C-alpha distance (Angstrom), angle and dihedral (degrees) to the residues before:
residue distance angle dihedral
M1 . . .
S2 3.73 . .
E3 3.65 121.8 .
E4 3.81 119.5 -133.0
R5 3.70 113.6 -130.2
P6 3.76 122.0 -155.2
A7 3.75 117.7 -109.0
P8 3.80 110.0 -93.1
T9 3.70 112.5 -100.9
P10 3.76 112.9 -123.1
T11 3.72 115.5 -107.5
P12 3.85 112.0 -112.7
R13 3.79 109.9 -105.3
S14 3.65 121.1 -157.9
E15 3.68 115.5 -119.6
P16 3.86 117.8 -109.3
P17 3.75 111.9 -104.1
P18 3.70 115.3 -96.8
P19 3.85 116.7 -94.5
V20 3.72 112.9 -87.7
R21 3.76 114.5 -121.2
M22 3.81 108.4 -140.6
L23 3.72 119.2 -142.9
R24 3.82 114.0 -110.0
A25 3.77 128.4 -159.3
G26 3.79 112.7 -95.4
E27 3.73 96.7 26.3
V28 3.90 116.2 131.1
L29 3.79 118.6 -138.4
H30 3.78 129.3 -166.7
L31 3.87 105.3 -144.5
T32 3.79 118.8 -159.6
R33 3.76 135.0 168.0
A34 3.85 88.1 -82.3
A35 3.79 87.5 68.5
S36 3.81 95.5 50.5
P37 3.82 135.5 -21.9
Q38 3.85 89.6 -114.8
F39 3.92 91.4 72.8
V40 3.78 97.2 77.5
T41 3.80 85.1 143.0
P42 3.88 108.1 42.5
M43 3.69 119.4 -122.7
R44 3.81 142.7 -170.9
V45 3.72 120.2 -125.7
R46 3.88 133.4 -175.7
V47 3.77 111.4 -144.7
I48 3.77 119.8 -121.4
R49 3.81 97.2 176.8
E50 3.84 144.4 -38.8
L51 3.84 110.7 -102.3
S52 3.84 100.7 -127.2
D53 3.81 94.0 171.4
R54 3.83 90.1 74.5
F55 3.80 124.0 74.8
P56 3.79 108.5 -143.6
P57 3.79 121.5 -177.3
Y58 3.80 114.4 -85.1
G59 3.79 112.3 -70.3
W60 3.80 95.3 21.0
V61 3.84 129.6 97.4
W62 3.75 138.9 -163.5
F63 3.84 114.2 -145.6
E64 3.73 138.2 167.9
G65 3.92 119.2 -130.0
Y66 3.74 150.7 148.4
Q67 3.68 118.5 -103.4
L68 3.81 110.3 -132.5
D69 3.74 130.8 -146.4
A70 3.76 125.9 -140.5
K71 3.79 92.3 -77.9
G72 3.79 92.1 51.3
R73 3.84 96.2 -106.9
A74 3.81 121.1 138.8
V75 3.70 111.9 -106.9
A76 3.85 103.0 167.0
K77 3.76 139.1 12.2
R78 3.86 113.5 -128.4
E79 3.76 145.3 179.6
L80 3.75 109.0 -141.7
F81 3.92 134.4 -167.3
V82 3.80 110.3 -157.6
L83 3.83 143.0 159.2
R84 3.77 104.6 -99.5
A85 3.80 94.5 -149.3
S86 3.90 92.3 58.1
L87 3.74 96.5 52.1
E88 3.84 115.9 122.5
W89 3.76 117.0 -150.7
V90 3.84 114.2 -144.6
V91 3.78 115.3 -145.4
T92 3.75 108.5 -137.8
A93 3.76 129.0 -169.5
P94 3.75 114.8 -105.4
A95 3.80 116.3 -98.3
P96 3.77 111.3 -93.4
A97 3.90 113.3 -104.4
R98 3.80 113.0 -103.1
P99 3.67 114.6 -121.4
G100 3.80 106.3 -104.2
R101 3.79 132.9 -156.0
S102 3.77 119.2 -88.2
R103 3.71 114.4 -102.7
R104 3.70 92.1 -137.7
P105 3.77 122.6 69.4
P106 3.68 115.6 -115.8
A107 3.84 116.0 -86.0
R108 3.73 112.7 -98.5
T109 3.76 115.4 -134.9
R110 3.77 128.8 -165.4
T111 3.71 117.9 -125.4
A112 3.73 118.9 -152.4
V113 3.72 112.3 -117.3
G114 3.63 110.2 -143.4
């Protein structure tokens, strides 16, 4: 007589870590105390670049950016150390298109000499 064996239970696999979103120049971040204890007062920062020559602990990142005022103007350049998972990206409106020059030269008109 053959004994029936239960189907093997799958071994639990750990899920792969979520993809890491790299910081790109021009992105605006809202930094709060969740990102680092230094941000008791939240601030907005425009990213200049991620500092890849430093080796922070896993999950943390160094980056260079401009601190922004309430109108979105840069007021100070800073190097910041933050927890990557706690970063909040701010969606900003695209910059308005600058009026360009007309591709056609202006029409010439003849004036009557009189």
